[in-house]
N, CA and C atoms as an extended XYZ file, in Angstrom:
399
Properties=species:S:1:pos:R:3:atomname:S:1:resname:S:1:resid:I:1 pbc="F F F"
N      -109.178      -58.824      -74.582 N   MET     1
C      -108.760      -60.191      -74.831 CA  MET     1
C      -108.374      -60.816      -73.409 C   MET     1
N      -109.099      -61.975      -73.248 N   SER     2
C      -108.764      -62.636      -72.012 CA  SER     2
C      -107.434      -63.255      -72.110 C   SER     2
N      -106.817      -63.537      -70.767 N   ARG     3
C      -105.578      -64.160      -70.727 CA  ARG     3
C      -105.452      -65.504      -71.409 C   ARG     3
N      -106.641      -66.241      -71.348 N   SER     4
C      -106.601      -67.712      -71.813 CA  SER     4
C      -106.496      -67.687      -73.381 C   SER     4
N      -106.813      -66.673      -74.033 N   THR     5
C      -106.713      -66.634      -75.444 CA  THR     5
C      -105.415      -65.981      -76.035 C   THR     5
N      -104.623      -65.448      -75.174 N   HIS     6
C      -103.376      -64.723      -75.408 CA  HIS     6
C      -102.332      -65.890      -75.836 C   HIS     6
N      -101.578      -65.519      -76.957 N   ILE     7
C      -100.463      -66.384      -77.376 CA  ILE     7
C       -99.236      -65.560      -77.442 C   ILE     7
N       -98.149      -65.997      -76.867 N   SER     8
C       -96.997      -65.260      -76.802 CA  SER     8
C       -96.117      -65.503      -78.021 C   SER     8
N       -95.385      -64.455      -78.455 N   ILE     9
C       -94.435      -64.655      -79.571 CA  ILE     9
C       -93.457      -65.734      -79.260 C   ILE     9
N       -92.962      -65.859      -78.094 N   THR    10
C       -92.106      -67.067      -77.598 CA  THR    10
C       -92.668      -68.335      -77.902 C   THR    10
N       -93.909      -68.490      -77.648 N   LYS    11
C       -94.633      -69.779      -77.923 CA  LYS    11
C       -94.711      -70.024      -79.462 C   LYS    11
N       -95.019      -69.095      -80.193 N   VAL    12
C       -95.001      -69.177      -81.613 CA  VAL    12
C       -93.642      -69.453      -82.169 C   VAL    12
N       -92.588      -68.810      -81.677 N   GLN    13
C       -91.278      -69.100      -82.213 CA  GLN    13
C       -90.782      -70.443      -81.820 C   GLN    13
N       -91.229      -70.952      -80.654 N   THR    14
C       -90.825      -72.409      -80.270 CA  THR    14
C       -91.476      -73.404      -81.369 C   THR    14
N       -92.804      -73.152      -81.623 N   ALA    15
C       -93.574      -73.980      -82.586 CA  ALA    15
C       -92.852      -73.859      -83.953 C   ALA    15
N       -92.487      -72.675      -84.363 N   PHE    16
C       -91.915      -72.439      -85.729 CA  PHE    16
C       -90.499      -73.230      -85.687 C   PHE    16
N       -89.702      -73.049      -84.678 N   ASN    17
C       -88.393      -73.742      -84.619 CA  ASN    17
C       -88.527      -75.205      -84.810 C   ASN    17
N       -89.427      -75.820      -83.979 N   ASN    18
C       -89.762      -77.187      -84.028 CA  ASN    18
C       -90.225      -77.652      -85.402 C   ASN    18
N       -91.095      -76.885      -86.075 N   ALA    19
C       -91.491      -77.221      -87.421 CA  ALA    19
C       -90.379      -77.240      -88.365 C   ALA    19
N       -89.467      -76.325      -88.281 N   ILE    20
C       -88.229      -76.350      -89.199 CA  ILE    20
C       -87.440      -77.471      -88.935 C   ILE    20
N       -87.138      -77.814      -87.713 N   LYS    21
C       -86.353      -78.964      -87.340 CA  LYS    21
C       -86.951      -80.236      -87.937 C   LYS    21
N       -88.251      -80.374      -87.729 N   LYS    22
C       -88.976      -81.512      -88.267 CA  LYS    22
C       -88.935      -81.564      -89.811 C   LYS    22
N       -89.051      -80.468      -90.504 N   ARG    23
C       -89.011      -80.374      -91.965 CA  ARG    23
C       -87.630      -80.843      -92.471 C   ARG    23
N       -86.615      -80.332      -91.768 N   ASP    24
C       -85.307      -80.589      -92.371 CA  ASP    24
C       -84.736      -81.956      -91.815 C   ASP    24
N       -84.866      -82.289      -90.626 N   CYS    25
C       -84.494      -83.602      -90.024 CA  CYS    25
C       -82.881      -83.744      -89.765 C   CYS    25
N       -82.164      -82.851      -90.355 N   PHE    26
C       -80.689      -82.972      -90.239 CA  PHE    26
C       -80.009      -81.641      -90.411 C   PHE    26
N       -78.724      -81.439      -90.172 N   CYS    27
C       -78.029      -80.146      -90.428 CA  CYS    27
C       -77.921      -79.887      -91.898 C   CYS    27
N       -78.713      -78.881      -92.224 N   ARG    28
C       -78.807      -78.503      -93.668 CA  ARG    28
C       -77.484      -77.721      -94.184 C   ARG    28
N       -77.152      -76.818      -93.395 N   ILE    29
C       -75.999      -75.879      -93.827 CA  ILE    29
C       -74.795      -76.268      -92.949 C   ILE    29
N       -73.823      -76.877      -93.571 N   ARG    30
C       -72.647      -77.327      -92.815 CA  ARG    30
C       -71.413      -77.180      -93.766 C   ARG    30
N       -70.351      -76.961      -93.058 N   ASP    31
C       -68.949      -76.888      -93.795 CA  ASP    31
C       -68.341      -78.365      -93.629 C   ASP    31
N       -67.061      -78.408      -93.941 N   GLU    32
C       -66.361      -79.717      -93.856 CA  GLU    32
C       -66.212      -80.345      -92.441 C   GLU    32
N       -66.394      -79.552      -91.417 N   ARG    33
C       -66.349      -80.078      -90.039 CA  ARG    33
C       -67.483      -81.004      -89.688 C   ARG    33
N       -67.184      -81.980      -88.902 N   PRO    34
C       -68.340      -82.871      -88.463 CA  PRO    34
C       -69.373      -82.054      -87.531 C   PRO    34
N       -70.544      -82.540      -87.573 N   CYS    35
C       -71.594      -81.925      -86.787 CA  CYS    35
C       -71.294      -82.213      -85.309 C   CYS    35
N       -71.830      -81.192      -84.531 N   SER    36
C       -71.667      -81.356      -83.006 CA  SER    36
C       -72.828      -80.703      -82.406 C   SER    36
N       -73.364      -81.333      -81.298 N   GLY    37
C       -74.450      -80.732      -80.608 CA  GLY    37
C       -75.804      -81.101      -81.210 C   GLY    37
N       -76.790      -80.701      -80.482 N   GLY    38
C       -78.190      -80.969      -80.865 CA  GLY    38
C       -78.671      -80.210      -82.063 C   GLY    38
N       -79.753      -80.604      -82.724 N   LEU    39
C       -80.338      -79.891      -83.740 CA  LEU    39
C       -80.977      -78.522      -83.329 C   LEU    39
N       -80.767      -77.550      -84.027 N   GLN    40
C       -81.348      -76.166      -83.662 CA  GLN    40
C       -81.960      -75.664      -84.970 C   GLN    40
N       -82.733      -74.596      -84.781 N   CYS    41
C       -83.314      -73.754      -85.849 CA  CYS    41
C       -82.467      -72.585      -86.067 C   CYS    41
N       -81.967      -72.388      -87.159 N   SER    42
C       -81.046      -71.263      -87.407 CA  SER    42
C       -81.614      -70.319      -88.478 C   SER    42
N       -81.716      -68.977      -88.206 N   HIS    43
C       -82.182      -68.049      -89.121 CA  HIS    43
C       -81.005      -67.558      -89.984 C   HIS    43
N       -81.224      -67.541      -91.331 N   PHE    44
C       -80.180      -66.873      -92.098 CA  PHE    44
C       -80.038      -65.544      -91.871 C   PHE    44
N       -81.204      -64.692      -92.043 N   TYR    45
C       -81.168      -63.259      -91.620 CA  TYR    45
C       -81.472      -63.338      -90.188 C   TYR    45
N       -80.794      -62.627      -89.302 N   PRO    46
C       -81.124      -62.703      -87.842 CA  PRO    46
C       -82.557      -62.122      -87.580 C   PRO    46
N       -83.246      -62.739      -86.673 N   VAL    47
C       -84.560      -62.253      -86.281 CA  VAL    47
C       -84.739      -60.865      -85.737 C   VAL    47
N       -83.665      -60.508      -84.901 N   GLY    48
C       -83.701      -59.182      -84.397 CA  GLY    48
C       -83.750      -57.999      -85.244 C   GLY    48
N       -83.067      -58.135      -86.379 N   SER    49
C       -83.028      -56.932      -87.234 CA  SER    49
C       -83.898      -57.206      -88.471 C   SER    49
N       -84.492      -58.242      -88.562 N   ASN    50
C       -85.289      -58.733      -89.734 CA  ASN    50
C       -86.726      -59.260      -89.391 C   ASN    50
N       -87.425      -58.381      -88.840 N   ASN    51
C       -88.836      -58.736      -88.280 CA  ASN    51
C       -89.638      -59.512      -89.299 C   ASN    51
N       -89.643      -59.104      -90.435 N   SER    52
C       -90.523      -59.743      -91.460 CA  SER    52
C       -90.084      -61.080      -91.840 C   SER    52
N       -88.923      -61.444      -91.511 N   LEU    53
C       -88.446      -62.846      -91.784 CA  LEU    53
C       -88.388      -63.834      -90.657 C   LEU    53
N       -88.816      -63.328      -89.424 N   ARG    54
C       -88.818      -64.151      -88.331 CA  ARG    54
C       -89.509      -65.502      -88.391 C   ARG    54
N       -90.683      -65.651      -89.140 N   PHE    55
C       -91.388      -66.796      -89.324 CA  PHE    55
C       -91.456      -67.212      -90.822 C   PHE    55
N       -90.542      -66.668      -91.561 N   TYR    56
C       -90.515      -67.047      -93.044 CA  TYR    56
C       -89.720      -68.334      -93.258 C   TYR    56
N       -90.431      -69.483      -93.618 N   PRO    57
C       -89.793      -70.786      -93.671 CA  PRO    57
C       -88.401      -70.851      -94.508 C   PRO    57
N       -88.303      -70.072      -95.549 N   HIS    58
C       -87.053      -70.171      -96.235 CA  HIS    58
C       -85.918      -69.294      -95.683 C   HIS    58
N       -86.173      -68.613      -94.524 N   ASN    59
C       -85.104      -67.966      -93.782 CA  ASN    59
C       -84.601      -68.871      -92.697 C   ASN    59
N       -85.142      -70.004      -92.554 N   ALA    60
C       -84.755      -70.894      -91.328 CA  ALA    60
C       -84.325      -72.262      -91.858 C   ALA    60
N       -83.376      -72.821      -91.210 N   PHE    61
C       -82.804      -74.157      -91.468 CA  PHE    61
C       -82.379      -74.875      -90.299 C   PHE    61
N       -82.491      -76.172      -90.301 N   ALA    62
C       -81.961      -76.970      -89.168 CA  ALA    62
C       -80.539      -76.981      -89.216 C   ALA    62
N       -79.805      -76.797      -88.137 N   GLN    63
C       -78.362      -76.894      -88.026 CA  GLN    63
C       -77.984      -77.469      -86.720 C   GLN    63
N       -76.892      -78.212      -86.653 N   CYS    64
C       -76.343      -78.771      -85.371 CA  CYS    64
C       -75.807      -77.413      -84.625 C   CYS    64
N       -75.693      -77.586      -83.317 N   ALA    65
C       -75.157      -76.454      -82.536 CA  ALA    65
C       -73.941      -75.932      -83.023 C   ALA    65
N       -73.058      -76.856      -83.352 N   GLY    66
C       -71.648      -76.471      -83.776 CA  GLY    66
C       -71.690      -75.623      -85.109 C   GLY    66
N       -72.497      -75.971      -86.096 N   HIS    67
C       -72.509      -75.360      -87.354 CA  HIS    67
C       -73.355      -74.057      -87.181 C   HIS    67
N       -74.339      -74.071      -86.360 N   HIS    68
C       -75.084      -72.853      -86.109 CA  HIS    68
C       -74.185      -71.709      -85.531 C   HIS    68
N       -73.364      -72.075      -84.562 N   LEU    69
C       -72.347      -71.072      -84.039 CA  LEU    69
C       -71.434      -70.635      -85.066 C   LEU    69
N       -71.019      -71.502      -86.009 N   SER    70
C       -70.076      -71.228      -87.035 CA  SER    70
C       -70.716      -70.255      -88.069 C   SER    70
N       -72.050      -70.467      -88.343 N   HIS    71
C       -72.811      -69.700      -89.308 CA  HIS    71
C       -72.714      -68.286      -88.871 C   HIS    71
N       -72.902      -68.096      -87.553 N   HIS    72
C       -73.054      -66.621      -87.092 CA  HIS    72
C       -71.707      -66.060      -86.793 C   HIS    72
N       -70.733      -66.855      -86.276 N   ASN    73
C       -69.555      -66.158      -85.688 CA  ASN    73
C       -68.231      -66.611      -86.548 C   ASN    73
N       -68.207      -67.735      -87.073 N   ARG    74
C       -66.793      -68.127      -87.648 CA  ARG    74
C       -66.756      -67.978      -89.192 C   ARG    74
N       -67.703      -68.367      -89.946 N   ASN    75
C       -67.633      -68.541      -91.311 CA  ASN    75
C       -68.902      -67.998      -92.036 C   ASN    75
N       -69.470      -66.766      -91.841 N   PRO    76
C       -70.663      -66.394      -92.542 CA  PRO    76
C       -70.619      -66.416      -94.118 C   PRO    76
N       -69.435      -66.230      -94.609 N   ALA    77
C       -69.332      -66.230      -96.041 CA  ALA    77
C       -69.715      -67.658      -96.640 C   ALA    77
N       -69.404      -68.701      -96.057 N   PHE    78
C       -69.700      -69.981      -96.502 CA  PHE    78
C       -71.290      -70.194      -96.537 C   PHE    78
N       -71.994      -69.686      -95.563 N   TYR    79
C       -73.487      -69.810      -95.567 CA  TYR    79
C       -74.170      -68.777      -96.577 C   TYR    79
N       -73.489      -67.554      -96.827 N   CYS    80
C       -74.040      -66.820      -97.829 CA  CYS    80
C       -73.936      -67.506      -99.203 C   CYS    80
N       -72.954      -68.193      -99.503 N   ARG    81
C       -72.812      -68.925     -100.690 CA  ARG    81
C       -73.723      -70.016     -100.827 C   ARG    81
N       -73.938      -70.670      -99.645 N   TRP    82
C       -74.746      -71.881      -99.706 CA  TRP    82
C       -76.279      -71.500     -100.029 C   TRP    82
N       -76.760      -70.419      -99.344 N   ILE    83
C       -78.136      -70.022      -99.508 CA  ILE    83
C       -78.273      -69.422     -100.903 C   ILE    83
N       -77.388      -68.622     -101.372 N   THR    84
C       -77.368      -68.122     -102.806 CA  THR    84
C       -77.365      -69.282     -103.802 C   THR    84
N       -76.568      -70.250     -103.615 N   ASP    85
C       -76.439      -71.339     -104.618 CA  ASP    85
C       -77.740      -72.160     -104.615 C   ASP    85
N       -78.394      -72.442     -103.396 N   ASN    86
C       -79.478      -73.271     -103.183 CA  ASN    86
C       -80.799      -72.652     -103.366 C   ASN    86
N       -80.999      -71.345     -102.976 N   TYR    87
C       -82.273      -70.702     -103.049 CA  TYR    87
C       -82.097      -69.224     -103.641 C   TYR    87
N       -81.659      -69.019     -104.915 N   PRO    88
C       -81.456      -67.749     -105.341 CA  PRO    88
C       -82.646      -66.940     -105.367 C   PRO    88
N       -83.826      -67.403     -105.815 N   ASP    89
C       -85.087      -66.741     -105.819 CA  ASP    89
C       -85.533      -66.266     -104.493 C   ASP    89
N       -85.344      -67.156     -103.498 N   GLN    90
C       -85.693      -66.802     -102.227 CA  GLN    90
C       -84.825      -65.687     -101.565 C   GLN    90
N       -83.604      -65.707     -101.946 N   VAL    91
C       -82.710      -64.551     -101.355 CA  VAL    91
C       -83.180      -63.295     -101.942 C   VAL    91
N       -83.441      -63.269     -103.220 N   SER    92
C       -83.985      -61.955     -103.871 CA  SER    92
C       -85.260      -61.521     -103.124 C   SER    92
N       -86.203      -62.419     -102.877 N   TYR    93
C       -87.401      -62.042     -102.245 CA  TYR    93
C       -87.123      -61.606     -100.783 C   TYR    93
N       -86.286      -62.410     -100.076 N   MET    94
C       -86.032      -61.995      -98.649 CA  MET    94
C       -85.364      -60.665      -98.531 C   MET    94
N       -84.449      -60.368      -99.515 N   GLU    95
C       -83.786      -59.030      -99.436 CA  GLU    95
C       -84.810      -57.886      -99.694 C   GLU    95
N       -85.862      -58.194     -100.528 N   SER    96
C       -86.855      -57.106     -100.851 CA  SER    96
C       -87.756      -56.847      -99.574 C   SER    96
N       -87.819      -57.721      -98.696 N   ILE    97
C       -88.798      -57.502      -97.522 CA  ILE    97
C       -88.034      -57.516      -96.171 C   ILE    97
N       -86.702      -57.698      -96.122 N   ARG    98
C       -86.101      -57.963      -94.867 CA  ARG    98
C       -86.085      -56.620      -93.929 C   ARG    98
N       -86.257      -55.475      -94.471 N   HIS    99
C       -86.340      -54.227      -93.579 CA  HIS    99
C       -87.652      -53.817      -93.345 C   HIS    99
N       -88.722      -54.575      -93.834 N   LYS   100
C       -90.051      -54.185      -93.529 CA  LYS   100
C       -90.490      -54.861      -92.175 C   LYS   100
N       -91.576      -54.360      -91.640 N   THR   101
C       -91.994      -54.776      -90.337 CA  THR   101
C       -93.368      -55.335      -90.441 C   THR   101
N       -93.629      -56.485      -89.733 N   ILE   102
C       -94.884      -57.051      -89.432 CA  ILE   102
C       -95.362      -56.780      -88.082 C   ILE   102
N       -96.537      -56.245      -87.871 N   LYS   103
C       -96.958      -55.986      -86.481 CA  LYS   103
C       -97.651      -57.431      -86.154 C   LYS   103
N       -97.136      -58.121      -85.230 N   TYR   104
C       -97.628      -59.480      -84.970 CA  TYR   104
C       -98.756      -59.350      -83.992 C   TYR   104
N       -99.903      -59.231      -84.525 N   SER   105
C      -101.050      -59.099      -83.650 CA  SER   105
C      -101.456      -60.522      -83.171 C   SER   105
N      -102.274      -60.571      -82.232 N   GLN   106
C      -102.758      -61.934      -81.743 CA  GLN   106
C      -103.315      -62.725      -82.870 C   GLN   106
N      -104.092      -62.242      -83.722 N   ALA   107
C      -104.652      -63.007      -84.877 CA  ALA   107
C      -103.590      -63.548      -85.749 C   ALA   107
N      -102.548      -62.758      -86.107 N   ILE   108
C      -101.498      -63.193      -86.984 CA  ILE   108
C      -100.671      -64.265      -86.226 C   ILE   108
N      -100.307      -63.965      -84.952 N   LEU   109
C       -99.602      -65.032      -84.131 CA  LEU   109
C      -100.301      -66.367      -84.061 C   LEU   109
N      -101.700      -66.341      -83.878 N   LYS   110
C      -102.467      -67.534      -83.924 CA  LYS   110
C      -102.443      -68.303      -85.165 C   LYS   110
N      -102.527      -67.417      -86.306 N   ASP   111
C      -102.439      -68.125      -87.612 CA  ASP   111
C      -101.031      -68.827      -87.890 C   ASP   111
N      -100.070      -68.158      -87.514 N   ILE   112
C       -98.658      -68.696      -87.727 CA  ILE   112
C       -98.436      -69.897      -86.828 C   ILE   112
N       -98.910      -69.817      -85.626 N   TYR   113
C       -98.878      -70.972      -84.600 CA  TYR   113
C       -99.582      -72.161      -85.224 C   TYR   113
N      -100.794      -71.998      -85.790 N   SER   114
C      -101.536      -73.027      -86.356 CA  SER   114
C      -100.857      -73.749      -87.555 C   SER   114
N      -100.307      -72.894      -88.450 N   PHE   115
C       -99.502      -73.391      -89.511 CA  PHE   115
C       -98.424      -74.307      -89.030 C   PHE   115
N       -97.704      -73.812      -88.020 N   CYS   116
C       -96.502      -74.576      -87.531 CA  CYS   116
C       -96.881      -75.818      -86.797 C   CYS   116
N       -97.876      -75.743      -86.037 N   MET   117
C       -98.356      -76.962      -85.408 CA  MET   117
C       -98.809      -78.065      -86.272 C   MET   117
N       -99.359      -77.661      -87.514 N   ASN   118
C       -99.876      -78.522      -88.469 CA  ASN   118
C       -98.902      -78.874      -89.433 C   ASN   118
N       -97.601      -78.525      -89.329 N   ASP   119
C       -96.519      -78.808      -90.270 CA  ASP   119
C       -96.864      -78.194      -91.699 C   ASP   119
N       -97.528      -77.037      -91.800 N   GLU   120
C       -97.984      -76.409      -92.987 CA  GLU   120
C       -97.074      -75.273      -93.323 C   GLU   120
N       -95.698      -75.546      -93.574 N   LEU   121
C       -94.726      -74.503      -93.796 CA  LEU   121
C       -94.961      -73.904      -95.196 C   LEU   121
N       -95.465      -74.599      -96.206 N   GLU   122
C       -95.603      -73.963      -97.463 CA  GLU   122
C       -96.776      -73.017      -97.487 C   GLU   122
N       -97.769      -73.316      -96.665 N   GLU   123
C       -98.925      -72.367      -96.421 CA  GLU   123
C       -98.537      -71.162      -95.596 C   GLU   123
N       -97.646      -71.382      -94.638 N   LEU   124
C       -97.068      -70.338      -93.767 CA  LEU   124
C       -96.312      -69.354      -94.728 C   LEU   124
N       -95.547      -69.869      -95.740 N   GLU   125
C       -94.768      -69.064      -96.596 CA  GLU   125
C       -95.773      -68.136      -97.413 C   GLU   125
N       -96.766      -68.804      -97.972 N   THR   126
C       -97.818      -67.988      -98.686 CA  THR   126
C       -98.432      -67.007      -97.766 C   THR   126
N       -98.815      -67.244      -96.622 N   TYR   127
C       -99.430      -66.390      -95.737 CA  TYR   127
C       -98.545      -65.182      -95.448 C   TYR   127
N       -97.236      -65.395      -95.094 N   ILE   128
C       -96.269      -64.369      -94.898 CA  ILE   128
C       -96.195      -63.478      -96.047 C   ILE   128
N       -95.978      -64.027      -97.193 N   ARG   129
C       -95.919      -63.274      -98.469 CA  ARG   129
C       -97.212      -62.383      -98.674 C   ARG   129
N       -98.429      -62.851      -98.261 N   GLY   130
C       -99.696      -62.246      -98.341 CA  GLY   130
C       -99.773      -60.917      -97.467 C   GLY   130
N       -99.004      -60.957      -96.408 N   LEU   131
C       -98.939      -59.816      -95.483 CA  LEU   131
C       -98.359      -58.621      -96.063 C   LEU   131
N       -97.611      -58.783      -97.202 N   PHE   132
C       -96.813      -57.719      -97.919 CA  PHE   132
C       -97.612      -57.266      -99.113 C   PHE   132
N       -98.741      -57.951      -99.518 N   GLU   133
C       -99.351      -57.552     -100.787 CA  GLU   133
C      -100.347      -56.429     -100.580 C   GLU   133
């Protein structure tokens, strides 16, 4: 594979994060504190230990920097309740695949990148689910 056709996982992650922020437009998961800082993409299940959920749209939500930090460090129980209340079927599905692994080949990365760049997050969800069938 030539260098010109190679796509990095970092480039795909950036496209995914931007697509999530564009989809949500505001801090989706927040407690009573006011928002602070810029909008970021926050993964409910951390990317490092949940490879299969890295690019799964229902595992990612836009959050301000302040609530993103709170989600991971200060008040994780609030966020567990939020996602369970708002997306119970998704939580069940994510739990079923979270410890599985996807080998992100160049073909898969290019497909994911294309879905993200075209704001096709529903199609991306279907694509990710198809990788486990």
